[in-house]
N, CA, C and O of each residue as an XYZ file, in Angstrom:
728
protein
N      47.201    -92.534     -2.171
C      46.208    -92.379     -3.219
C      45.474    -91.051     -3.029
O      45.073    -90.718     -1.914
N      45.297    -90.296     -4.112
C      44.621    -88.997     -4.049
C      43.129    -89.170     -3.865
O      42.530    -90.149     -4.312
N      42.544    -88.185     -3.190
C      41.100    -88.190     -3.021
C      40.482    -87.631     -4.304
O      40.715    -86.466     -4.624
N      39.700    -88.424     -5.054
C      39.140    -87.958     -6.324
C      38.013    -86.947     -6.151
O      37.645    -86.265     -7.108
N      37.459    -86.842     -4.941
C      36.351    -85.903     -4.722
C      36.890    -84.537     -4.345
O      37.818    -84.439     -3.542
N      36.321    -83.475     -4.913
C      36.769    -82.126     -4.539
C      36.355    -81.813     -3.099
O      35.385    -82.366     -2.580
N      37.117    -80.911     -2.468
C      36.788    -80.503     -1.101
C      35.398    -79.867     -1.100
O      35.040    -79.117     -2.009
N      34.642    -80.175     -0.086
C      33.294    -79.591      0.007
C      33.403    -78.086      0.210
O      34.347    -77.608      0.838
N      32.460    -77.356     -0.309
C      32.476    -75.888     -0.207
C      32.436    -75.428      1.249
O      32.997    -74.385      1.583
N      31.777    -76.196      2.118
C      31.685    -75.765      3.517
C      33.023    -75.888      4.231
O      33.202    -75.288      5.291
N      33.979    -76.654      3.677
C      35.286    -76.828      4.303
C      36.272    -75.761      3.871
O      37.346    -75.653      4.463
N      35.946    -74.969      2.858
C      36.846    -73.951      2.327
C      36.698    -72.657      3.128
O      35.586    -72.197      3.390
N      37.833    -72.081      3.508
C      37.801    -70.815      4.255
C      37.397    -69.676      3.320
O      37.921    -69.547      2.213
N      36.466    -68.863      3.781
C      36.010    -67.680      3.049
C      35.938    -66.508      4.021
O      35.952    -66.697      5.237
N      35.863    -65.307      3.479
C      35.757    -64.103      4.316
C      34.290    -63.815      4.620
O      33.478    -63.670      3.706
N      33.956    -63.734      5.897
C      32.604    -63.406      6.355
C      32.624    -62.002      6.959
O      33.524    -61.671      7.731
N      31.640    -61.182      6.612
C      31.466    -59.885      7.267
C      30.623    -60.143      8.518
O      29.527    -60.697      8.434
N      31.150    -59.734      9.683
C      30.459    -60.026     10.942
C      30.460    -58.817     11.866
O      31.175    -57.840     11.646
N      29.649    -58.908     12.894
C      29.612    -57.900     13.947
C      30.010    -58.564     15.256
O      29.602    -59.685     15.561
N      30.821    -57.837     16.021
C      31.158    -58.247     17.386
C      30.455    -57.215     18.264
O      30.995    -56.136     18.507
N      29.266    -57.538     18.734
C      28.403    -56.577     19.416
C      29.021    -56.037     20.698
O      29.912    -56.646     21.288
N      28.526    -54.884     21.107
C      28.933    -54.202     22.340
C      30.431    -53.891     22.386
O      31.076    -54.017     23.427
N      30.973    -53.479     21.225
C      32.373    -53.049     21.123
C      33.369    -54.116     21.573
O      34.365    -53.808     22.227
N      33.100    -55.340     21.226
C      33.977    -56.445     21.620
C      34.896    -56.879     20.479
O      35.239    -58.057     20.378
N      35.300    -55.937     19.617
C      36.154    -56.284     18.481
C      37.463    -56.916     18.930
O      37.873    -57.943     18.389
N      38.125    -56.309     19.917
C      39.428    -56.835     20.334
C      39.293    -58.208     20.990
O      40.147    -59.071     20.788
N      38.234    -58.422     21.772
C      38.007    -59.739     22.373
C      37.743    -60.771     21.281
O      38.207    -61.908     21.371
N      36.997    -60.374     20.249
C      36.691    -61.280     19.142
C      37.967    -61.638     18.378
O      38.164    -62.794     18.004
N      38.839    -60.638     18.143
C      40.100    -60.893     17.441
C      40.941    -61.896     18.226
O      41.475    -62.841     17.646
N      41.065    -61.701     19.528
C      41.851    -62.630     20.354
C      41.270    -64.036     20.289
O      42.010    -65.008     20.136
N      39.951    -64.152     20.405
C      39.295    -65.455     20.367
C      39.492    -66.130     19.016
O      39.847    -67.307     18.951
N      39.260    -65.383     17.938
C      39.375    -65.949     16.596
C      40.803    -66.393     16.301
O      41.014    -67.458     15.721
N      41.787    -65.582     16.698
C      43.183    -65.956     16.470
C      43.565    -67.181     17.290
O      44.327    -68.025     16.817
N      43.046    -67.292     18.516
C      43.342    -68.472     19.339
C      42.724    -69.735     18.731
O      43.206    -70.842     18.970
N      41.655    -69.567     17.945
C      41.000    -70.686     17.264
C      41.629    -70.973     15.898
O      41.199    -71.890     15.198
N      42.645    -70.191     15.519
C      43.321    -70.395     14.245
C      42.599    -69.802     13.046
O      42.876    -70.172     11.905
N      41.682    -68.888     13.299
C      40.951    -68.228     12.204
C      41.615    -66.899     11.889
O      42.155    -66.240     12.777
N      41.574    -66.509     10.630
C      42.070    -65.198     10.240
C      40.992    -64.159     10.462
O      39.802    -64.460     10.362
N      41.401    -62.936     10.765
C      40.414    -61.869     10.929
C      41.057    -60.524     10.621
O      42.280    -60.379     10.642
N      40.208    -59.549     10.335
C      40.674    -58.192     10.038
C      39.642    -57.203     10.542
O      38.448    -57.339     10.275
N      40.120    -56.193     11.282
C      39.273    -55.098     11.747
C      39.857    -53.819     11.150
O      41.001    -53.484     11.460
N      39.117    -53.088     10.302
C      39.638    -51.824      9.771
C      39.839    -50.829     10.919
O      38.910    -50.538     11.672
N      41.065    -50.312     11.040
C      41.425    -49.413     12.133
C      41.935    -48.085     11.569
O      42.355    -47.999     10.415
N      41.886    -47.049     12.421
C      42.332    -45.712     12.026
C      42.804    -44.976     13.277
O      42.254    -45.167     14.361
N      43.819    -44.141     13.122
C      44.274    -43.330     14.250
C      43.328    -42.164     14.466
O      42.953    -41.479     13.513
N      42.937    -41.933     15.720
C      42.049    -40.816     16.087
C      42.606    -40.129     17.314
O      43.262    -40.747     18.153
N      42.329    -38.827     17.404
C      42.664    -38.065     18.609
C      41.561    -38.314     19.622
O      40.392    -38.054     19.336
N      41.911    -38.813     20.799
C      40.929    -39.039     21.855
C      41.413    -38.364     23.131
O      42.615    -38.200     23.339
N      40.474    -37.977     23.979
C      40.808    -37.348     25.251
C      40.589    -38.366     26.361
O      39.480    -38.858     26.567
N      41.656    -38.667     27.063
C      41.604    -39.600     28.189
C      42.174    -38.909     29.414
O      43.327    -38.478     29.413
N      41.368    -38.806     30.456
C      41.794    -38.173     31.713
C      42.328    -36.759     31.473
O      43.317    -36.347     32.079
N      41.656    -36.023     30.576
C      42.022    -34.642     30.311
C      43.215    -34.462     29.391
O      43.648    -33.331     29.171
N      43.760    -35.539     28.849
C      44.923    -35.442     27.956
C      44.562    -35.988     26.579
O      43.892    -37.013     26.450
N      45.026    -35.271     25.549
C      44.816    -35.733     24.182
C      45.864    -36.787     23.849
O      47.058    -36.598     24.081
N      45.387    -37.905     23.297
C      46.300    -38.933     22.822
C      45.837    -39.424     21.467
O      44.677    -39.259     21.091
N      46.753    -40.023     20.748
C      46.450    -40.572     19.429
C      46.348    -42.089     19.589
O      47.318    -42.753     19.955
N      45.156    -42.626     19.307
C      44.921    -44.059     19.493
C      44.443    -44.700     18.200
O      43.792    -44.068     17.369
N      44.786    -45.971     18.055
C      44.316    -46.763     16.937
C      42.975    -47.372     17.343
O      42.912    -48.196     18.255
N      41.909    -46.963     16.663
C      40.556    -47.403     17.013
C      39.863    -47.981     15.776
O      40.238    -47.648     14.652
N      38.864    -48.836     15.965
C      38.125    -49.360     14.816
C      37.428    -48.235     14.042
O      36.888    -47.303     14.637
N      37.447    -48.334     12.724
C      36.792    -47.347     11.862
C      35.281    -47.408     12.059
O      34.617    -46.378     12.177
N      34.750    -48.618     12.091
C      33.322    -48.838     12.292
C      33.192    -49.742     13.506
O      33.707    -50.861     13.517
N      32.509    -49.258     14.517
C      32.332    -50.062     15.727
C      31.643    -51.380     15.400
O      30.699    -51.418     14.610
N      32.109    -52.433     15.996
C      31.544    -53.784     15.906
C      31.858    -54.539     14.618
O      31.518    -55.719     14.523
N      32.497    -53.912     13.614
C      32.756    -54.579     12.334
C      34.027    -55.421     12.405
O      35.075    -54.955     12.853
N      33.911    -56.666     11.956
C      35.061    -57.563     11.890
C      34.875    -58.500     10.703
O      33.773    -58.986     10.449
N      35.966    -58.747      9.981
C      35.939    -59.691      8.874
C      36.649    -60.954      9.349
O      37.748    -60.881      9.898
N      36.026    -62.101      9.142
C      36.560    -63.369      9.633
C      36.826    -64.302      8.459
O      35.964    -64.500      7.603
N      38.047    -64.880      8.425
C      38.428    -65.809      7.362
C      38.463    -67.211      7.942
O      39.398    -67.574      8.656
N      37.446    -67.993      7.634
C      37.356    -69.355      8.152
C      36.314    -70.135      7.370
O      35.516    -69.568      6.623
N      36.339    -71.432      7.558
C      35.331    -72.292      6.951
C      33.996    -72.048      7.649
O      33.966    -71.868      8.867
N      32.896    -72.037      6.906
C      31.583    -71.798      7.516
C      31.282    -72.733      8.692
O      30.712    -72.300      9.693
N      31.655    -73.992      8.580
C      31.385    -74.940      9.673
C      32.155    -74.562     10.937
O      31.647    -74.712     12.048
N      33.384    -74.070     10.762
C      34.207    -73.664     11.909
C      33.589    -72.455     12.617
O      33.527    -72.417     13.846
N      33.134    -71.473     11.842
C      32.501    -70.291     12.435
C      31.196    -70.681     13.124
O      30.907    -70.207     14.223
N      30.414    -71.536     12.488
C      29.137    -71.943     13.071
C      29.349    -72.635     14.418
O      28.595    -72.417     15.367
N      30.379    -73.466     14.486
C      30.698    -74.153     15.745
C      31.083    -73.132     16.826
O      30.658    -73.254     17.975
N      31.887    -72.130     16.455
C      32.296    -71.092     17.403
C      31.098    -70.233     17.822
O      30.950    -69.902     18.999
N      30.243    -69.874     16.853
C      29.071    -69.035     17.149
C      28.107    -69.706     18.125
O      27.379    -69.018     18.842
N      28.091    -71.021     18.162
C      27.186    -71.710     19.082
C      27.574    -71.490     20.545
O      26.749    -71.671     21.441
N      28.835    -71.097     20.789
C      29.277    -70.831     22.166
C      29.500    -69.351     22.445
O      29.496    -68.932     23.603
N      29.696    -68.555     21.395
C      29.976    -67.120     21.549
C      28.791    -66.336     21.004
O      28.559    -66.320     19.795
N      28.041    -65.688     21.886
C      26.811    -65.016     21.462
C      27.049    -63.651     20.827
O      26.183    -63.167     20.099
N      28.186    -63.017     21.075
C      28.379    -61.655     20.579
C      28.894    -61.574     19.145
O      29.056    -60.466     18.634
N      29.156    -62.683     18.478
C      29.530    -62.675     17.065
C      28.285    -62.934     16.226
O      27.603    -63.941     16.411
N      27.990    -62.014     15.294
C      26.801    -62.145     14.457
C      27.163    -61.887     12.998
O      28.020    -61.057     12.695
N      26.502    -62.604     12.109
C      26.712    -62.382     10.679
C      26.074    -61.062     10.270
O      25.054    -60.659     10.827
N      26.686    -60.387      9.285
C      26.053    -59.237      8.647
C      25.349    -59.793      7.426
O      25.940    -60.548      6.654
N      24.082    -59.422      7.247
C      23.315    -59.959      6.126
C      23.076    -58.889      5.062
O      23.012    -57.695      5.355
N      22.949    -59.343      3.847
C      22.660    -58.472      2.712
C      21.195    -58.054      2.811
O      20.315    -58.906      2.936
N      20.931    -56.762      2.756
C      19.557    -56.258      2.924
C      18.635    -56.690      1.780
O      17.418    -56.748      1.957
N      19.205    -56.992      0.611
C      18.377    -57.403     -0.528
C      18.044    -58.890     -0.498
O      16.893    -59.277     -0.702
N      19.057    -59.726     -0.244
C      18.859    -61.175     -0.312
C      18.656    -61.815      1.061
O      18.209    -62.958      1.158
N      18.983    -61.077      2.114
C      18.911    -61.562      3.496
C      19.857    -62.732      3.760
O      19.704    -63.454      4.745
N      20.838    -62.913      2.869
C      21.857    -63.953      3.061
C      23.093    -63.369      3.741
O      23.269    -62.152      3.774
N      23.940    -64.230      4.277
C      25.186    -63.793      4.909
C      26.079    -63.151      3.858
O      26.127    -63.609      2.716
N      26.784    -62.096      4.238
C      27.695    -61.441      3.299
C      29.026    -62.175      3.314
O      29.715    -62.223      4.333
N      29.377    -62.749      2.163
C      30.645    -63.431      1.952
C      31.443    -62.550      0.992
O      30.957    -62.204     -0.085
N      32.668    -62.187      1.381
C      33.496    -61.296      0.573
C      34.503    -62.136     -0.218
O      35.216    -62.950      0.369
N      34.572    -61.951     -1.544
C      35.554    -62.689     -2.348
C      36.986    -62.407     -1.875
O      37.303    -61.293     -1.459
N      37.839    -63.428     -1.947
C      39.220    -63.299     -1.466
C      39.965    -62.129     -2.106
O      40.646    -61.377     -1.409
N      39.842    -61.968     -3.421
C      40.574    -60.900     -4.114
C      40.111    -59.516     -3.655
O      40.930    -58.616     -3.471
N      38.820    -59.350     -3.474
C      38.272    -58.078     -3.013
C      38.761    -57.789     -1.590
O      39.117    -56.654     -1.273
N      38.777    -58.800     -0.750
C      39.233    -58.620      0.631
C      40.726    -58.324      0.666
O      41.174    -57.515      1.478
N      41.498    -58.964     -0.197
C      42.939    -58.714     -0.264
C      43.209    -57.242     -0.603
O      44.073    -56.610      0.004
N      42.469    -56.706     -1.570
C      42.619    -55.290     -1.945
C      42.212    -54.377     -0.794
O      42.899    -53.398     -0.501
N      41.099    -54.694     -0.144
C      40.620    -53.879      0.966
C      41.645    -53.860      2.100
O      41.933    -52.797      2.651
N      42.194    -55.015      2.453
C      43.194    -55.088      3.530
C      44.465    -54.339      3.141
O      45.079    -53.680      3.980
N      44.866    -54.439      1.864
C      46.075    -53.744      1.407
C      45.951    -52.235      1.593
O      46.937    -51.561      1.891
N      44.753    -51.708      1.419
C      44.540    -50.261      1.572
C      44.230    -49.903      3.021
O      44.909    -49.060      3.608
N      43.215    -50.534      3.602
C      42.792    -50.190      4.970
C      43.839    -50.572      6.013
O      43.892    -49.962      7.081
N      44.663    -51.559      5.726
C      45.686    -52.001      6.668
C      46.862    -51.061      6.800
O      47.747    -51.302      7.620
N      46.898    -49.980      6.004
C      48.002    -49.012      6.094
C      47.792    -48.006      7.227
O      48.738    -47.326      7.624
N      46.578    -47.902      7.747
C      46.212    -46.945      8.803
C      46.524    -45.504      8.409
O      46.744    -44.662      9.279
N      46.547    -45.215      7.126
C      46.840    -43.878      6.612
C      45.777    -42.890      7.090
O      44.581    -43.177      7.022
N      46.218    -41.726      7.573
C      45.292    -40.702      8.067
C      44.409    -40.136      6.963
O      43.329    -39.616      7.245
N      44.846    -40.228      5.716
C      44.092    -39.630      4.621
C      43.040    -40.556      4.010
O      42.322    -40.159      3.092
N      42.947    -41.784      4.515
C      41.910    -42.686      4.025
C      40.552    -42.191      4.518
O      40.423    -41.742      5.657
N      39.554    -42.276      3.663
C      38.189    -41.897      4.034
C      37.317    -43.144      3.942
O      37.395    -43.895      2.969
N      36.492    -43.359      4.952
C      35.605    -44.517      4.986
C      34.164    -44.068      4.818
O      33.764    -43.012      5.307
N      33.385    -44.898      4.111
C      31.993    -44.565      3.825
C      31.111    -45.788      3.983
O      31.548    -46.923      3.788
N      29.862    -45.535      4.340
C      28.843    -46.586      4.270
C      28.527    -46.742      2.781
O      28.558    -45.749      2.054
N      28.228    -47.932      2.313
C      28.002    -48.151      0.873
C      26.945    -47.238      0.264
O      27.070    -46.836     -0.893
N      25.908    -46.906      1.026
C      24.841    -46.070      0.466
C      25.261    -44.604      0.298
O      24.536    -43.825     -0.321
N      26.422    -44.219      0.842
C      26.897    -42.841      0.720
C      27.549    -42.560     -0.627
O      27.725    -41.397     -0.992
N      27.911    -43.595     -1.371
C      28.617    -43.431     -2.639
C      27.816    -44.019     -3.791
O      27.109    -45.014     -3.632
N      27.940    -43.386     -4.952
C      27.344    -43.930     -6.162
C      28.501    -44.347     -7.071
O      28.969    -43.566     -7.899
N      28.954    -45.592     -6.902
C      30.117    -46.063     -7.644
C      29.842    -46.189     -9.140
O      30.782    -46.278     -9.930
N      28.576    -46.198     -9.543
C      28.240    -46.284    -10.958
C      28.689    -45.029    -11.711
O      28.878    -45.076    -12.927
N      28.861    -43.907    -11.002
C      29.282    -42.656    -11.633
C      30.776    -42.628    -11.925
O      31.239    -41.802    -12.712
N      31.530    -43.521    -11.300
C      32.983    -43.497    -11.439
C      33.498    -44.377    -12.568
O      32.727    -45.030    -13.272
N      34.811    -44.379    -12.724
C      35.503    -45.156    -13.745
C      36.337    -46.236    -13.062
O      37.052    -45.941    -12.104
N      36.261    -47.488    -13.537
C      37.099    -48.565    -12.987
C      38.549    -48.283    -13.379
O      38.852    -48.046    -14.548
N      39.444    -48.311    -12.378
C      40.848    -48.000    -12.631
C      41.766    -48.960    -11.866
O      41.342    -49.679    -10.961
N      43.051    -48.940    -12.272
C      44.108    -49.674    -11.582
C      45.199    -48.667    -11.237
O      45.551    -47.826    -12.065
N      45.736    -48.745    -10.025
C      46.825    -47.868     -9.600
C      48.124    -48.485    -10.110
O      48.393    -49.660     -9.863
N      48.941    -47.685    -10.832
C      50.149    -48.199    -11.476
C      51.436    -47.844    -10.754
O      52.513    -48.254    -11.185
N      51.349    -47.091     -9.666
C      52.571    -46.737     -8.943
C      52.253    -46.232     -7.550
O      51.097    -45.970     -7.220
N      53.276    -46.100     -6.745
C      53.097    -45.579     -5.397
C      52.742    -46.674     -4.401
O      52.854    -47.865     -4.691
N      52.317    -46.246     -3.236
C      52.021    -47.147     -2.120
C      50.932    -48.168     -2.441
O      50.973    -49.293     -1.944
N      49.960    -47.784     -3.268
C      48.830    -48.663     -3.562
C      48.925    -49.310     -4.945
O      47.903    -49.682     -5.522
N      50.127    -49.448     -5.477
C      50.327    -50.019     -6.805
C      49.670    -51.389     -6.930
O      49.805    -52.244     -6.055
N      48.954    -51.577     -8.038
C      48.306    -52.852     -8.318
C      46.869    -52.937     -7.824
O      46.141    -53.849     -8.216
N      46.450    -52.017     -6.980
C      45.085    -52.060     -6.458
C      44.110    -51.550     -7.518
O      44.436    -50.661     -8.305
N      42.914    -52.126     -7.524
C      41.876    -51.722     -8.467
C      40.677    -51.200     -7.708
O      40.361    -51.676     -6.618
N      40.010    -50.216     -8.293
C      38.830    -49.652     -7.658
C      38.096    -48.748     -8.619
O      38.251    -48.857     -9.836
N      37.299    -47.859     -8.069
C      36.506    -46.921     -8.863
C      37.013    -45.520     -8.561
O      37.145    -45.139     -7.397
N      37.300    -44.749     -9.614
C      37.833    -43.399     -9.490
C      36.667    -42.425     -9.549
O      36.006    -42.317    -10.582
N      36.401    -41.706     -8.445
C      35.298    -40.748     -8.420
C      35.503    -39.712     -7.323
O      36.377    -39.847     -6.466
N      34.673    -38.677     -7.377
C      34.712    -37.622     -6.370
C      33.919    -38.092     -5.150
O      32.809    -38.606     -5.281
N      34.505    -37.908     -3.958
C      33.836    -38.309     -2.719
C      33.706    -37.101     -1.813
O      34.521    -36.180     -1.869
N      32.672    -37.109     -0.973
C      32.493    -35.982     -0.068
C      33.605    -36.007      0.983
O      34.036    -37.070      1.430
N      34.054    -34.817      1.362
C      35.133    -34.713      2.333
C      36.504    -34.623      1.687
O      37.511    -34.525      2.388
N      36.559    -34.656      0.350
C      37.834    -34.564     -0.366
C      37.696    -33.567     -1.512
O      36.653    -33.494     -2.162
N      38.759    -32.800     -1.752
C      38.714    -31.804     -2.826
C      38.871    -32.434     -4.199
O      38.357    -31.915     -5.190
N      39.579    -33.549     -4.255
C      39.845    -34.171     -5.545
C      39.231    -35.570     -5.605
O      38.698    -36.078     -4.619
N      39.321    -36.174     -6.783
C      38.762    -37.516     -6.938
C      39.700    -38.535     -6.297
O      40.908    -38.319     -6.202
N      39.119    -39.648     -5.860
C      39.887    -40.701     -5.187
C      39.503    -42.059     -5.746
O      38.434    -42.232     -6.331
N      40.404    -43.025     -5.553
C      40.118    -44.409     -5.919
C      39.444    -45.057     -4.712
O      39.958    -44.999     -3.594
N      38.282    -45.679     -4.954
C      37.477    -46.267     -3.889
C      37.411    -47.788     -4.057
O      37.179    -48.295     -5.155
N      37.617    -48.495     -2.961
C      37.439    -49.948     -2.931
C      36.265    -50.221     -2.013
O      36.221    -49.725     -0.888
N      35.303    -51.017     -2.495
C      34.082    -51.267     -1.731
C      33.945    -52.740     -1.373
O      34.245    -53.621     -2.180
N      33.491    -52.989     -0.163
C      33.009    -54.309      0.235
C      31.494    -54.147      0.177
O      30.893    -53.551      1.071
N      30.891    -54.669     -0.860
C      29.469    -54.436     -1.152
C      28.572    -54.701      0.060
O      28.600    -55.780      0.652
N      27.786    -53.696      0.407
C      26.826    -53.819      1.493
C      27.403    -53.618      2.886
O      26.669    -53.694      3.871
N      28.728    -53.358      2.986
C      29.354    -53.247      4.310
C      30.082    -51.926      4.497
O      29.721    -51.139      5.373
N      31.112    -51.671      3.678
C      31.966    -50.500      3.866
C      32.708    -50.197      2.570
O      32.895    -51.083      1.736
N      33.130    -48.945      2.400
C      33.963    -48.539      1.270
C      35.082    -47.670      1.813
O      34.884    -46.916      2.766
N      36.269    -47.777      1.200
C      37.404    -46.957      1.616
C      37.931    -46.210      0.396
O      38.146    -46.797     -0.665
N      38.136    -44.890      0.570
C      38.706    -44.055     -0.484
C      40.170    -43.845     -0.157
O      40.512    -43.384      0.932
N      41.036    -44.184     -1.105
C      42.479    -44.065     -0.888
C      42.889    -42.607     -0.744
O      42.135    -41.693     -1.078
N      44.099    -42.414     -0.239
C      44.686    -41.078     -0.187
C      44.796    -40.558     -1.623
O      44.685    -41.330     -2.575
N      45.009    -39.277     -1.774
C      45.118    -38.676     -3.097
C      46.229    -39.352     -3.898
O      47.350    -39.517     -3.418
N      45.893    -39.738     -5.128
C      46.851    -40.384     -6.024
C      46.939    -39.543     -7.283
O      45.917    -39.173     -7.861
N      48.161    -39.240     -7.712
C      48.347    -38.426     -8.913
C      47.751    -39.158    -10.119
O      47.955    -40.362    -10.275
N      47.016    -38.434    -10.972
C      46.369    -39.063    -12.130
C      47.332    -39.834    -13.048
O      46.900    -40.761    -13.734
N      48.607    -39.477    -13.079
C      49.547    -40.203    -13.926
C      49.811    -41.632    -13.413
O      50.361    -42.461    -14.137
N      49.417    -41.910    -12.168
C      49.609    -43.241    -11.574
C      48.346    -44.098    -11.636
O      48.244    -45.122    -10.961
N      47.376    -43.661    -12.465
C      46.104    -44.370    -12.571
C      45.828    -44.683    -14.035
O      45.985    -43.819    -14.897
N      45.413    -45.928    -14.321
C      45.032    -46.293    -15.689
C      43.631    -46.892    -15.691
O      43.303    -47.697    -14.819
N      42.808    -46.513    -16.650
C      41.463    -47.117    -16.742
C      41.564    -48.602    -17.077
O      42.488    -49.039    -17.764
N      40.598    -49.363    -16.579
C      40.573    -50.803    -16.862
C      39.580    -51.058    -17.974
O      39.391    -52.204    -18.381
């Protein structure tokens, strides 16, 4: 017999923006994966000097930032034993930042490529209201939607995907013929 009551909202997995303090992103990822939770840390290749030698390493774009996909009750239970995981709160509402699944899917599709030409910004660095909502119609980022605008550090305009209040990523240069306004 089917359960006529809908699943409670607290039992549904959602994306939480969190901090893993003191640069414990990798420890947090291991812990979360061992608990069966999904997680994503935006990473980028950087030139670093170790023992006098230059090497190219994959490092977090923003220190301490981690996105966790789990039911709120599951995270709360884990947080009661792990002190270094903290929620990121919205500065306006002071509530926990919950990222919609579709927005997170787009962000992971772009940031998960580790492309050297991706540019990352704090949300207050961009004025997305000045841009045009667009969809990419071809190439590596086909199907992704964002805002087309000029960003600092780039000669041309780029498509930007934002996680409101947390981070924004500007895609690599995309030819205008591969972009359509929404």
